N, C-alpha and C positions, 0 to 999 in steps of 0.2 A: 504494500500500500504506500502510495506517495503522499507527500505533504499536501499536495493540491487536493487529494481525496479527503484527507483529514479535515482540511478547512471547509470543503464542500459539505461534508457530513455534519460538521458543527453548525454551519450556517443553516442547513436544512432543519436541524433539530430546533434551532432558535426561531426559524420561520413558523414551524408547527406550534411552538409555544406562543408566539404572538397571535396566531390564528385562534388557538384555544382560548387565549385571554379575551379576544374580541367576542367569541361565541359566549363565553361565560358572563361577560359584562352585559350582553344583550338581555340576559335573564334578570339582571338587577333592574327593578322597575324605577322609572322616573315618574313624574306626575302625568305623563302623557300615555295614551293607549298605543301600544306597539304589539303587533301580532306575535312577535318573538317572545313576549311575556307569557304566552300560553303554550310554548313549546314543551314544557315539562309535564303537561297534563296528559294522562293516559286514560282512555275510555274503555270499559269492558265491552267489546264488540263481538258478540257471539262467542263469549268465553275467552277471547284473546285481548290482552291489553294493547290497544292501538293508540298512536298519537292522535290528538284531537283534530289536527289538520287533515288526517286521512279519513275521518268519518263525517266531517262537516266543513262548510264554507265559513271562513272567519273574515270579518271585515271590521273596519273602524269608521263608522259613519261620522264621528267627530273626534276631537282630541281626547275626550274623556270617557268614551264608551266603546264597547265591542258588540257586534251582532254576530251570533253563531247560528247558522242555519244547517241542521243535520241533513245528510243525504237521505236518511230514512227517518221519518217521524217517530218510529218505534223506539229509537235509541235516545230520544230527548231526555228521558228520566236518567239514563245512564250517564249522559253528558253532565246533567245537573249535579248528580252525585259526585262525579269526578271533580267538578269545580269546587264543590263544598269541601271535599276531602283534601284538596290541594291547599297550600298555604298562601294563596293569593290575597286573602282578606277581602274578597269581593263576593257579594251575594247575588246569585243568578236570579233573573226574573224571567219566568217561563210563561209564554202566552199560548202554548199549545202547538205553535209552529216553529218559533225561533226562541233563542235565549238571549237576553240582553244582560250585559255586565257593565256596571258603572265603575269607573276607576275613581276610588276615593282620593280626595286631596291629601297630600302628605303633610303630616304635622312636622314642626321643626325638629322634634325629637326623632321622629322616624327618618327624616332626611339625614340627620347626623349618623344614625345607625347604618343607613345605606351607604353613606360616605365611608364609614369604617369598614364595611363589608368590601367596598371597592378597593380600599387600601390593602386589605388582607389578600384579596384575589391577585392584586398587582404584585404583592410581595412574593406570593407563590410562583408567579411567572418569572420574577427576577431570579429566584432560587433555581428554577428550571433552566434559565439561560446560563447561570453560573455553573450548573452541573454539566451542561453541554460543553462549556469552556474547559472544565476540569477533565472531562473525558477526552477532549481533543488534545489537551496538553499531555495527558497520560500516553496517548498514541504517539505523539511527537517524541516523548522521552523514550518510549519503547523502540522507535525507529533509530534514535541516537544510540541506544544501548546495543542494538543489533548491527550497528555501524552502517545502516542503510543511508543515513544522512550525517553530515558533519555537525559539529557543535554550533558553528555559526549559523548554518541553515536552520537548526533547531531553535536557536534564540530568535531568529527573524520570524519563523513560523509562529512561535509563542507570542511575539509582539503583534503580528497580524491577527491572530486569534483574539488577543485582548482588544484590539481596535474594533473588531466585529462585535465582540461582546458589549463594549461600551455603546456602540451604535444601537444595539438591540435593547439595552437597558434604557437608553433615552427614548426609544419608541414605546416601550412598555410604560414609562412614566408619562409620556405624552397622551397615550390612549387613556390611561387611568385618570389623568388630570381633566381631560375633556369630559369623561363620564361623571366625575365628581362635580364639575361645574354644572352639568346639566341636572344633576340631582339637587344641588344646593340652590339653583336658580328657581325662584318662585314664578 
């Protein structure tokens, strides 16, 4: 394995971490209705837990509400139960054909809790980026030990890996800061 491969693998791991961070932050709710907030809800559909988006049409008629129209009216109660069991904190309103969900306004205390949650998720992402750096540096050291690369090439590779790590840490911070601002903005 060459140093270029080590760098590429490290960068790929860091990219995955950044994508996972973005996906995770989509689930943290802001004061606005976003379809991604309902991604974690599983509905019992003929005995199989299925994602809500696969058994119903989900739309946001305005910034503060959801409209959930099931493909089959028979599973309306199952959808309602799944929403109640989830930790969304929203009460479903069932009119026999569709379910409406109103996104409650966030209290200041809840906003601060969500901001802390964002910080925690971002820190986990930073740790994952640093672990990718550590793995890459271990690979470089192994290549040096096996005499596949010189010590100078190893030092340069470690410096390059550190530079990539710093870039990804900045990106993680940027994504987390944006999410935190959107949560704290009323």
